[in-house]
N, CA, C and O atoms as a MOPAC input file, in Angstrom:
PM7 MOZYME 1SCF
protein

 N     -6.27800 1    16.99400 1   -10.63300 1
 C     -5.87900 1    15.76700 1   -11.27700 1
 C     -4.54200 1    15.30000 1   -10.69000 1
 O     -3.67300 1    16.11800 1   -10.38800 1
 N     -4.38700 1    14.01800 1   -10.53700 1
 C     -3.18000 1    13.45800 1    -9.93800 1
 C     -2.00700 1    13.46900 1   -10.91200 1
 O     -2.17100 1    13.30400 1   -12.12100 1
 N     -0.83700 1    13.66500 1   -10.35400 1
 C      0.39800 1    13.62600 1   -11.13700 1
 C      0.91900 1    12.19700 1   -11.14700 1
 O      0.97500 1    11.53900 1   -10.10800 1
 N      1.29800 1    11.72600 1   -12.32100 1
 C      1.88100 1    10.39600 1   -12.48300 1
 C      3.33800 1    10.55700 1   -12.89000 1
 O      3.66300 1    11.37900 1   -13.74700 1
 N      4.21000 1     9.77200 1   -12.27600 1
 C      5.62400 1     9.82200 1   -12.60900 1
 C      6.06700 1     8.49800 1   -13.20300 1
 O      5.66000 1     7.42500 1   -12.75800 1
 N      6.90800 1     8.60200 1   -14.21700 1
 C      7.42800 1     7.40000 1   -14.86500 1
 C      8.94400 1     7.49800 1   -14.97400 1
 O      9.48100 1     8.38400 1   -15.64000 1
 N      9.62500 1     6.56500 1   -14.30200 1
 C     11.07400 1     6.43000 1   -14.40500 1
 C     11.36300 1     5.44300 1   -15.53200 1
 O     10.67100 1     4.43500 1   -15.67300 1
 N     12.38300 1     5.73300 1   -16.33000 1
 C     12.79300 1     4.77900 1   -17.35100 1
 C     14.29900 1     4.84800 1   -17.59400 1
 O     14.93000 1     5.88400 1   -17.38800 1
 N     14.85000 1     3.73900 1   -18.03000 1
 C     16.26100 1     3.66400 1   -18.38900 1
 C     16.35500 1     3.98800 1   -19.86900 1
 O     15.62600 1     3.42300 1   -20.68400 1
 N     17.26600 1     4.91100 1   -20.21800 1
 C     17.40900 1     5.30800 1   -21.61600 1
 C     18.67700 1     4.76600 1   -22.26100 1
 O     18.76800 1     4.71500 1   -23.48700 1
 N     19.65800 1     4.36100 1   -21.45500 1
 C     20.88500 1     3.81300 1   -22.02800 1
 C     21.72500 1     3.15800 1   -20.93200 1
 O     21.68100 1     3.56300 1   -19.77000 1
 N     22.47700 1     2.15500 1   -21.32000 1
 C     23.44700 1     1.50500 1   -20.43900 1
 C     24.81000 1     1.53200 1   -21.12100 1
 O     24.91300 1     1.32300 1   -22.33000 1
 N     25.85200 1     1.78900 1   -20.33900 1
 C     27.21800 1     1.67700 1   -20.83700 1
 C     27.82900 1     0.47200 1   -20.14500 1
 O     27.86300 1     0.40200 1   -18.91600 1
 N     28.31500 1    -0.48500 1   -20.94700 1
 C     28.79900 1    -1.73100 1   -20.37200 1
 C     30.13100 1    -2.14400 1   -20.97000 1
 O     30.52900 1    -1.67300 1   -22.03600 1
 N     30.80100 1    -3.02500 1   -20.26900 1
 C     32.01600 1    -3.66300 1   -20.75300 1
 C     31.56800 1    -4.82400 1   -21.64000 1
 O     30.89900 1    -5.74100 1   -21.16200 1
 N     31.92400 1    -4.79500 1   -22.91500 1
 C     31.45500 1    -5.83200 1   -23.84200 1
 C     32.08700 1    -7.19600 1   -23.55900 1
 O     31.59000 1    -8.21500 1   -24.03800 1
 N     33.17600 1    -7.22800 1   -22.78800 1
 C     33.83100 1    -8.50400 1   -22.48500 1
 C     33.06700 1    -9.32500 1   -21.45300 1
 O     33.01900 1   -10.55200 1   -21.53900 1
 N     32.46500 1    -8.63700 1   -20.46800 1
 C     31.78200 1    -9.40000 1   -19.41900 1
 C     30.39700 1    -8.86100 1   -19.06000 1
 O     29.71400 1    -9.44100 1   -18.21500 1
 N     29.97500 1    -7.77300 1   -19.68000 1
 C     28.63600 1    -7.24200 1   -19.43500 1
 C     28.49900 1    -6.34500 1   -18.22200 1
 O     27.39100 1    -5.91200 1   -17.90400 1
 N     29.60500 1    -6.05300 1   -17.52900 1
 C     29.53200 1    -5.18500 1   -16.36000 1
 C     29.01100 1    -3.80800 1   -16.78100 1
 O     29.52900 1    -3.21500 1   -17.72800 1
 N     28.00500 1    -3.30200 1   -16.09300 1
 C     27.41000 1    -2.00600 1   -16.41000 1
 C     28.14600 1    -0.91100 1   -15.63800 1
 O     28.17700 1    -0.89400 1   -14.40800 1
 N     28.73400 1    -0.00100 1   -16.41100 1
 C     29.46400 1     1.11800 1   -15.81700 1
 C     28.58400 1     2.33700 1   -15.56500 1
 O     28.84300 1     3.11300 1   -14.64600 1
 N     27.54300 1     2.50700 1   -16.38100 1
 C     26.70600 1     3.69900 1   -16.23400 1
 C     25.28400 1     3.40900 1   -16.70800 1
 O     25.05500 1     2.62800 1   -17.63100 1
 N     24.34600 1     4.06600 1   -16.04400 1
 C     22.93500 1     3.97200 1   -16.40600 1
 C     22.40300 1     5.39100 1   -16.60800 1
 O     22.49800 1     6.23000 1   -15.71200 1
 N     21.85200 1     5.64800 1   -17.77700 1
 C     21.19200 1     6.92000 1   -18.04500 1
 C     19.70200 1     6.71800 1   -17.81400 1
 O     19.13100 1     5.70400 1   -18.21600 1
 N     19.07900 1     7.69500 1   -17.16000 1
 C     17.66400 1     7.55400 1   -16.84100 1
 C     16.90300 1     8.82400 1   -17.18100 1
 O     17.47900 1     9.89200 1   -17.38400 1
 N     15.59000 1     8.66600 1   -17.23400 1
 C     14.69000 1     9.78000 1   -17.50600 1
 C     13.49300 1     9.64200 1   -16.57100 1
 O     12.99000 1     8.54200 1   -16.34500 1
 N     13.04800 1    10.76700 1   -16.03400 1
 C     11.83800 1    10.80500 1   -15.21500 1
 C     10.87900 1    11.79800 1   -15.85700 1
 O     11.23100 1    12.95300 1   -16.09600 1
 N      9.66700 1    11.33500 1   -16.13200 1
 C      8.64700 1    12.17400 1   -16.73900 1
 C      7.45000 1    12.25500 1   -15.80400 1
 O      6.97400 1    11.23600 1   -15.30400 1
 N      6.96800 1    13.46600 1   -15.57300 1
 C      5.76000 1    13.68100 1   -14.76600 1
 C      4.64500 1    14.12300 1   -15.69700 1
 O      4.82900 1    15.00900 1   -16.53200 1
 N      3.48200 1    13.49300 1   -15.54300 1
 C      2.32000 1    13.86000 1   -16.35000 1
 C      1.13400 1    14.13800 1   -15.44300 1
 O      1.01000 1    13.58900 1   -14.34800 1
 N      0.27900 1    14.99800 1   -15.93100 1
 C     -0.98200 1    15.29200 1   -15.24800 1
 C     -2.06300 1    15.09900 1   -16.30800 1
 O     -2.24700 1    15.93900 1   -17.18900 1
 N     -2.77200 1    13.97900 1   -16.20600 1
 C     -3.66600 1    13.60000 1   -17.29700 1
 C     -2.82000 1    13.24700 1   -18.50700 1
 O     -1.91700 1    12.41600 1   -18.41300 1
 N     -3.10300 1    13.87100 1   -19.63800 1
 C     -2.34100 1    13.62400 1   -20.86500 1
 C     -1.18900 1    14.61300 1   -21.04100 1
 O     -0.38300 1    14.47500 1   -21.96100 1
 N     -1.11500 1    15.61100 1   -20.15900 1
 C     -0.11000 1    16.66900 1   -20.30000 1
 C      1.18200 1    16.32800 1   -19.56900 1
 O      1.16500 1    15.98900 1   -18.38600 1
 N      2.30400 1    16.42100 1   -20.28300 1
 C      3.61900 1    16.27300 1   -19.65800 1
 C      3.92200 1    17.58100 1   -18.94700 1
 O      3.95200 1    18.64300 1   -19.57000 1
 N      4.14900 1    17.50000 1   -17.63100 1
 C      4.40100 1    18.72600 1   -16.86600 1
 C      5.86600 1    18.88000 1   -16.48200 1
 O      6.27300 1    19.93100 1   -15.98600 1
 N      6.65700 1    17.83900 1   -16.70900 1
 C      8.07200 1    17.94800 1   -16.40900 1
 C      8.83500 1    16.70000 1   -16.80200 1
 O      8.32100 1    15.58400 1   -16.71800 1
 N     10.07500 1    16.90600 1   -17.23600 1
 C     10.95700 1    15.80300 1   -17.58400 1
 C     12.35400 1    16.15700 1   -17.12700 1
 O     12.79100 1    17.30000 1   -17.26100 1
 N     13.04600 1    15.18600 1   -16.59200 1
 C     14.43900 1    15.37900 1   -16.22200 1
 C     15.19800 1    14.11400 1   -16.56900 1
 O     14.62700 1    13.02500 1   -16.63000 1
 N     16.48500 1    14.27000 1   -16.79400 1
 C     17.33800 1    13.12900 1   -17.11100 1
 C     18.55600 1    13.15400 1   -16.20300 1
 O     18.88600 1    14.17500 1   -15.59900 1
 N     19.21100 1    12.01300 1   -16.12100 1
 C     20.41500 1    11.93100 1   -15.32000 1
 C     21.18800 1    10.66400 1   -15.62700 1
 O     20.79300 1     9.85500 1   -16.46700 1
 N     22.28900 1    10.51400 1   -14.93300 1
 C     23.13200 1     9.34300 1   -15.11700 1
 C     23.79300 1     8.99300 1   -13.79400 1
 O     24.22100 1     9.87700 1   -13.05100 1
 N     23.87300 1     7.71800 1   -13.50900 1
 C     24.63700 1     7.25000 1   -12.36200 1
 C     25.71700 1     6.31500 1   -12.87900 1
 O     25.51700 1     5.57800 1   -13.84500 1
 N     26.85500 1     6.36000 1   -12.22200 1
 C     27.98800 1     5.54900 1   -12.65500 1
 C     28.39800 1     4.54000 1   -11.60400 1
 O     28.26100 1     4.76500 1   -10.40200 1
 N     28.90000 1     3.43400 1   -12.08800 1
 C     29.39900 1     2.35400 1   -11.23800 1
 C     30.82400 1     2.04300 1   -11.68600 1
 O     31.09900 1     0.97100 1   -12.22500 1
 N     31.71100 1     2.98500 1   -11.45700 1
 C     33.05500 1     2.91400 1   -12.00100 1
 C     33.99200 1     2.00200 1   -11.20800 1
 O     35.04400 1     1.62000 1   -11.72100 1
 N     33.64200 1     1.64800 1    -9.98600 1
 C     34.49000 1     0.79400 1    -9.15300 1
 C     34.19600 1    -0.67400 1    -9.42400 1
 O     33.64400 1    -1.38000 1    -8.57900 1
 N     34.57100 1    -1.11400 1   -10.60200 1
 C     34.32500 1    -2.50300 1   -10.99500 1
 C     35.18100 1    -3.43000 1   -10.14100 1
 O     36.39200 1    -3.23700 1   -10.03500 1
 N     34.55500 1    -4.43800 1    -9.52900 1
 C     35.33400 1    -5.37800 1    -8.71500 1
 C     36.23900 1    -6.24200 1    -9.60800 1
 O     35.93700 1    -6.46300 1   -10.78100 1
 N     37.32900 1    -6.71400 1    -9.05000 1
 C     38.23500 1    -7.56200 1    -9.83700 1
 C     37.58600 1    -8.89500 1   -10.18700 1
 O     37.87900 1    -9.48700 1   -11.22600 1
 N     36.69900 1    -9.35900 1    -9.30700 1
 C     35.92600 1   -10.57400 1    -9.56300 1
 C     34.46000 1   -10.20700 1    -9.46300 1
 O     34.03300 1    -9.58700 1    -8.49000 1
 N     33.69100 1   -10.58900 1   -10.46500 1
 C     32.27100 1   -10.26300 1   -10.43900 1
 C     31.58200 1   -11.05200 1    -9.33500 1
 O     31.86500 1   -12.23700 1    -9.15800 1
 N     30.67800 1   -10.41500 1    -8.58500 1
 C     30.01400 1   -11.07500 1    -7.45400 1
 C     29.08400 1   -12.19500 1    -7.91000 1
 O     28.67900 1   -12.24500 1    -9.07100 1
 N     28.75600 1   -13.07900 1    -6.99500 1
 C     27.88600 1   -14.20800 1    -7.31300 1
 C     26.48300 1   -13.75100 1    -7.73200 1
 O     25.80900 1   -14.44700 1    -8.49200 1
 N     26.04500 1   -12.60300 1    -7.24900 1
 C     24.71700 1   -12.09700 1    -7.60700 1
 C     24.73600 1   -11.28700 1    -8.91200 1
 O     23.73600 1   -10.66700 1    -9.27400 1
 N     25.87300 1   -11.29600 1    -9.61400 1
 C     26.00400 1   -10.58000 1   -10.87500 1
 C     24.92700 1   -11.04700 1   -11.85100 1
 O     24.70300 1   -12.24600 1   -12.01900 1
 N     24.26300 1   -10.08400 1   -12.49100 1
 C     23.23000 1   -10.39700 1   -13.47800 1
 C     23.82400 1   -10.16000 1   -14.85800 1
 O     24.29800 1    -9.06300 1   -15.15200 1
 N     23.80100 1   -11.17500 1   -15.69800 1
 C     24.31400 1   -11.06700 1   -17.04900 1
 C     23.57800 1    -9.96100 1   -17.79600 1
 O     22.36500 1    -9.80600 1   -17.64900 1
 N     24.30200 1    -9.20500 1   -18.58500 1
 C     23.71700 1    -8.08300 1   -19.32700 1
 C     22.46300 1    -8.50100 1   -20.09100 1
 O     21.46000 1    -7.78800 1   -20.07100 1
 N     22.51100 1    -9.62800 1   -20.75200 1
 C     21.36700 1   -10.07300 1   -21.55500 1
 C     20.15900 1   -10.44800 1   -20.69900 1
 O     19.04800 1   -10.58400 1   -21.21300 1
 N     20.37700 1   -10.61500 1   -19.38700 1
 C     19.28000 1   -10.96600 1   -18.48000 1
 C     18.75200 1    -9.76900 1   -17.68700 1
 O     17.79700 1    -9.90800 1   -16.92200 1
 N     19.36300 1    -8.59900 1   -17.86200 1
 C     18.91600 1    -7.42100 1   -17.12500 1
 C     17.52000 1    -6.99600 1   -17.56900 1
 O     17.12800 1    -7.18900 1   -18.72000 1
 N     16.78100 1    -6.41400 1   -16.62600 1
 C     15.49900 1    -5.81500 1   -16.96900 1
 C     15.47200 1    -4.38700 1   -16.41400 1
 O     16.30300 1    -4.00600 1   -15.59000 1
 N     14.51400 1    -3.62600 1   -16.87900 1
 C     14.45700 1    -2.21900 1   -16.48500 1
 C     14.20000 1    -2.04700 1   -14.99400 1
 O     14.77100 1    -1.14700 1   -14.37600 1
 N     13.36100 1    -2.88000 1   -14.40400 1
 C     13.04500 1    -2.74800 1   -12.97500 1
 C     14.30700 1    -2.91700 1   -12.12300 1
 O     14.52900 1    -2.14900 1   -11.18800 1
 N     15.11800 1    -3.90200 1   -12.43800 1
 C     16.36000 1    -4.12700 1   -11.68700 1
 C     17.30500 1    -2.94600 1   -11.85400 1
 O     17.90400 1    -2.47000 1   -10.89000 1
 N     17.42900 1    -2.48300 1   -13.08600 1
 C     18.34900 1    -1.38400 1   -13.36800 1
 C     17.88600 1    -0.09400 1   -12.70100 1
 O     18.71200 1     0.67000 1   -12.20200 1
 N     16.57800 1     0.16200 1   -12.68300 1
 C     16.06800 1     1.34900 1   -11.98500 1
 C     16.28800 1     1.24500 1   -10.47900 1
 O     16.50900 1     2.25800 1    -9.81500 1
 N     16.23200 1     0.04100 1    -9.93900 1
 C     16.53400 1    -0.14300 1    -8.51800 1
 C     17.98000 1     0.26900 1    -8.24200 1
 O     18.26300 1     0.92500 1    -7.23900 1
 N     18.89700 1    -0.12200 1    -9.14100 1
 C     20.29200 1     0.29900 1    -8.98400 1
 C     20.39300 1     1.82000 1    -8.97700 1
 O     21.09000 1     2.39800 1    -8.14400 1
 N     19.69400 1     2.46300 1    -9.90800 1
 C     19.72800 1     3.92500 1   -10.01200 1
 C     19.24500 1     4.55400 1    -8.70700 1
 O     19.92300 1     5.40700 1    -8.13400 1
 N     18.07700 1     4.13300 1    -8.24200 1
 C     17.49400 1     4.72400 1    -7.03700 1
 C     18.31600 1     4.41000 1    -5.80000 1
 O     18.44600 1     5.25600 1    -4.91500 1
 N     18.87200 1     3.20600 1    -5.72100 1
 C     19.73700 1     2.86500 1    -4.58500 1
 C     20.98100 1     3.74400 1    -4.58700 1
 O     21.41400 1     4.21300 1    -3.53400 1
 N     21.55800 1     3.96900 1    -5.76700 1
 C     22.75400 1     4.79700 1    -5.86500 1
 C     22.45000 1     6.24900 1    -5.49800 1
 O     23.23700 1     6.89300 1    -4.80400 1
 N     21.32000 1     6.75900 1    -5.96100 1
 C     20.94600 1     8.13800 1    -5.64700 1
 C     20.59400 1     8.31000 1    -4.17500 1
 O     20.89400 1     9.34500 1    -3.57900 1
 N     19.97100 1     7.31700 1    -3.59900 1
 C     19.50600 1     7.40600 1    -2.21500 1
 C     18.09700 1     7.95400 1    -2.15300 1
 O     17.67700 1     8.71100 1    -3.02900 1
 N     17.36800 1     7.57300 1    -1.12000 1
 C     15.95800 1     7.93200 1    -0.98200 1
 C     15.72800 1     9.44000 1    -0.97600 1
 O     14.76900 1     9.92400 1    -1.57600 1
 N     16.60200 1    10.18300 1    -0.30000 1
 C     16.41700 1    11.63800 1    -0.20300 1
 C     16.56600 1    12.29300 1    -1.57300 1
 O     15.76900 1    13.16100 1    -1.92700 1
 N     17.57000 1    11.89300 1    -2.34800 1
 C     17.78400 1    12.48100 1    -3.67200 1
 C     16.65600 1    12.09200 1    -4.62400 1
 O     16.21100 1    12.92000 1    -5.41900 1
 N     16.18500 1    10.83900 1    -4.55400 1
 C     15.05900 1    10.40800 1    -5.39000 1
 C     13.84400 1    11.28100 1    -5.09100 1
 O     13.15900 1    11.72800 1    -6.01100 1
 N     13.57800 1    11.52300 1    -3.81900 1
 C     12.44200 1    12.36600 1    -3.42700 1
 C     12.60500 1    13.79000 1    -3.95500 1
 O     11.64100 1    14.38600 1    -4.43600 1
 N     13.82100 1    14.34000 1    -3.86800 1
 C     14.08400 1    15.68900 1    -4.37800 1
 C     13.83800 1    15.76700 1    -5.88400 1
 O     13.22300 1    16.71500 1    -6.37300 1
 N     14.32500 1    14.75900 1    -6.61600 1
 C     14.14300 1    14.73400 1    -8.06900 1
 C     12.66100 1    14.64500 1    -8.41400 1
 O     12.18600 1    15.34600 1    -9.30700 1
 N     11.93300 1    13.78600 1    -7.70900 1
 C     10.50600 1    13.61400 1    -7.98500 1
 C      9.71500 1    14.89100 1    -7.68900 1
 O      8.79800 1    15.23800 1    -8.43300 1
 N     10.06200 1    15.57700 1    -6.62500 1
 C      9.37600 1    16.83900 1    -6.31100 1
 C      9.72200 1    17.90900 1    -7.34400 1
 O      8.85300 1    18.66600 1    -7.77900 1
 N     10.98200 1    17.96600 1    -7.72900 1
 C     11.41800 1    18.98700 1    -8.67600 1
 C     10.76200 1    18.81400 1   -10.03800 1
 O     10.34400 1    19.79800 1   -10.65000 1
 N     10.66500 1    17.58800 1   -10.51900 1
 C     10.10000 1    17.36900 1   -11.85500 1
 C      8.62900 1    17.77200 1   -11.90700 1
 O      8.13600 1    18.14500 1   -12.97100 1
 N      7.93400 1    17.70600 1   -10.80500 1
 C      6.53600 1    18.13700 1   -10.76300 1
 C      6.39900 1    19.65700 1   -10.76600 1
 O      5.32400 1    20.18200 1   -11.05400 1
 N      7.48400 1    20.36700 1   -10.44600 1
 C      7.44400 1    21.82400 1   -10.37400 1
 C      7.92300 1    22.50100 1   -11.65000 1
 O      7.78200 1    23.71500 1   -11.79800 1
 N      8.48800 1    21.72500 1   -12.57400 1
 C      9.11800 1    22.33600 1   -13.74700 1
 C      8.16400 1    23.19100 1   -14.57900 1
 O      8.56700 1    24.21900 1   -15.12200 1
 N      6.91200 1    22.77500 1   -14.68300 1
 C      5.97500 1    23.57500 1   -15.48500 1
 C      5.52600 1    24.85500 1   -14.77800 1
 O      4.83500 1    25.68200 1   -15.37500 1
 N      5.90800 1    25.02100 1   -13.52900 1
 C      5.53800 1    26.21300 1   -12.76900 1
 C      6.68200 1    27.22600 1   -12.75100 1
 O      6.56300 1    28.28300 1   -12.13200 1
 N      7.77800 1    26.91300 1   -13.42100 1
 C      8.94100 1    27.78300 1   -13.44700 1
 C      9.02200 1    28.50700 1   -14.77300 1
 O      8.60300 1    27.98300 1   -15.80500 1
 N      9.56300 1    29.71500 1   -14.74200 1
 C      9.74500 1    30.48400 1   -15.96700 1
 C     11.03900 1    31.27000 1   -15.87200 1
 O     11.44100 1    31.69100 1   -14.78800 1
 N     11.68200 1    31.46400 1   -16.99600 1
 C     12.87200 1    32.30200 1   -17.07700 1
 C     12.49300 1    33.68900 1   -17.54200 1
 O     11.44300 1    33.88300 1   -18.15500 1
 N     13.33600 1    34.64200 1   -17.25500 1
 C     13.08900 1    35.99400 1   -17.76800 1
 C     13.47700 1    37.03400 1   -16.75100 1
 O     13.91000 1    36.72800 1   -15.64000 1
 N     13.31100 1    38.25500 1   -17.15800 1
 C     13.54900 1    39.40400 1   -16.28400 1
 C     12.35200 1    40.33900 1   -16.40300 1
 O     11.72200 1    40.39400 1   -17.45900 1
 N     12.02500 1    41.06900 1   -15.35000 1
 C     10.79200 1    41.85500 1   -15.33500 1
 C     10.87500 1    43.20100 1   -16.07300 1
 O      9.88800 1    43.93700 1   -16.06000 1
 N     11.95700 1    43.55000 1   -16.69000 1
 C     12.04400 1    44.83100 1   -17.40300 1
 C     12.26700 1    44.65400 1   -18.87200 1
 O     12.36200 1    45.63800 1   -19.60500 1

């Protein structure tokens, strides 16, 4: 059965004065059929707020999840996104313990 992955935004931290997003919390869930086989969470930060907001600035009230997830993946980089996606599919194959 094929593994399906779902990225989602779970929280945004923003400046209430102008809507600048400082941090995005995300969750990645891997499922195989109806069974959840792995979940991981993380956060990316955008702490270097420009003194003037860029012309392409998107107002907080106009943000959507697809745009915000693009920011997350762009910040992480393609290699890290791939590592996270591979790891979340392996979580159900891992176990803790000692053999004695």
